[in-house]
N, C-alpha and C positions, 0 to 999 in steps of 0.2 A: 818417123817412128811408127811402127805397125800398130794397128787398132787393137789387136789382141794383147800386145805388150802393155799398151796404155791402160787397157781394161784391167789386166792383172795387177798392175801397180796401183791403180786407183782403188780397186776393191780392197787390196791389202792395206793401203794407207787408211781408208775409212774404217775398216774392220778393226785395225790396230788402235786407231784413235778412240773408237767406241770402247775398246777394252781398257785403254788408259784411264778412262773416266767412269767406268762402270764395272766394279769388281764382280758383281753378280754375273754379268755378261761374260767377263773374262774367265771366271771359274766354270761357267757352263760349257765353254767351247775350247778350253785348253786341253792338251794331251794329259790324260790322267789314267794310269793303268787300272786302278780300281773301278772307275766309271766305265771304261772301255770293256773290261771283262764282265761288267754287269749288263752290257748290251748297248752302250752309248757309242756306237761305232762312228758317228758323224765327227767325233773329236779327232779321229785320225786324219781327217781332211781339214776341218775348221781350224785346228791348232796351227796349221801352216800359214794362216792369215793373221795371227796374233803375234805381237812382239812385246818384249819386256819394257822397252823405253825408246825414245826417239833415236838414240845412237844405234841401237840394235836394228831398228827399222830402216834407218838411213843406210847403214852398211849393206844390208841385204838388197835394198832397192838399187843402190849405186852399183853393186856387183852385177845384179841382173841387167841393169841398163847398159853396162859395159859389154857383157857377153851375149845377151839375147840376140842382138842383130846378126851376129855371125851364124847362129843356128837358123834364124828366120830366112836369111838370104840363101842358105844352102838347102834347107828342107822345106821351107814354106811355113805359113802360119799354123796350119792344122797340125803338122808334125811337131812344131815347136810346142804348141799347147799340150799335145799328148806327152811329150818328153817331160814337160814341167810338172803336170799332174801325176804322171807315173812316178817321177822321182820323189815327189812329195809323199806318195803312198808307200813307195819302197822304204823311204826313211821312217815312216810310222810303223811299218811292218817289222823292220829290223829292231826298232826301239821296243816294240811289243815283245818280240822274241827274247831280246837280251835282258829285259827288265820285267819279265812276265810274273815273277814272284814278289816284286816290290810294289805292292798295291798303292803305296803313297807317292810313287814316282810321278812327277809332273814335268812338262816341257812345252815350249812354244817356239815359234819362229818359222820363217820361210826358207831357212838355210838349206834344208834337205833338197827342196825343189831347185833352189838357186845353184847349189853346187852340182846338181845334175846337169843343169844348163851349162855351167862352167866347164865341166868335164867333156860334154858334148862339143862345145866350141873349141876346146883345145885339141880334140881329136880331129876336128874339121880343119883347123888351122894351127898346127903345132908351132909355127913361128911367131904367133901373135904376142904382142907385149901389152903390159898394163901400166898406166901411169897413176901413181898414188900421190896424194897431196903432200905428204911429208917426206917423199923421196924424189929428188930432182932428176932421176934417171929412169929410163924404162926398165920394167921388170918382166922377164919372160913369164908368160901366163902359166906355164906348167909349174914353175917354181911357186907361184902364188897358190895354185890349186893343191899341190902336194903339201906345202907349208900349212895351208888351211886345215887339211885333214890331220896332219901331225899335231897341230895345236888342239884339234878336237880330241885327240887321245888324251892330252893333258887335261882338258876340260872334263872328260869322262872320269878320269882318275881323281881329280880334285873335288868334283861334285859340289861346287860352291856357287852355282847359279841355276837358273831354270831354262837356260838355252838348251835346245835339243841336240847336243853334240853327237849322240849316237845316230840321229837322223841324218847328219852330214854324210856319214858313210853309206847309209841306205840310199840316200839321194845320189851320191857319186856312183854307186853300183848301178842304179837305175839308168842314169844318163849314159854311163859307160856302155852297158849292155845293149840298150835300145839303139844307140848310135851305131855300134858295130853291127848289130843285126840289120839295121837299115842300109848300112854301107859296108859290107864285109870286106871290100877291097882294102879298107884301112889296115887290116891285119897284115897285108903285104906292103902297102905303100907307106904306112906309118908304124911299122913294127916296133921301132925303138920307143915311140911315145905310148903305144898300146901297153908295152911291158912296163915302162916307167910309171905310168899312172896307176897300174895295178899294185905297185909296191906298198903304198900306205894301206890299201885295203887288205892285202895279205898280212901286213903287220898287225892290224886290228884283230883279225881272226886268230893269229898265233897267240897274241896276248890274251884274248878271250878264252881260248882253249887252255892256256896255262893258268887261268884264274887270276890274271894280273889286273883286270879291270873291275 
């Protein structure tokens, strides 16, 4: 496993664990629209290292562990890190734009960054499969990625947790765009997957435009 991946996972686990046991720390670094608009911009980055509970943390780190090596092998450690952080920031920016007038809006989680890596990995290797504990057969990674975003639309509409569902889309957009910019030949070589992965993102913007979120 690459050093940079180990470092990201270790920092996320330690930061999240601190948040589990220190509510003041958690509130100081979570994504909070009111605080960000008051000038606390560090929250747009730090919130990506906090999680709501062990299950949330495990799911994100497991997904990252599964997909990050594909991106690292193809682009190298530096580009992987750039895609990860850029996807995290894209997620925070989209969340800020879509919830800018909801000063009480709060969210946490590395999901935006993780799904940016997931989208990048799928573009790199459209045929890759994912094995989940509760399903005994391999699942095409692109189905997992699209399903993840469609579930995020449900989470955005339900508004029954503090997981940054909007950030999932921002992260996906970040990973998607940066990967294609770095390897534009994918537009020709993986045209079907490029179009397929764009569908849930387009659905989000159509629903947002129609006021359905």
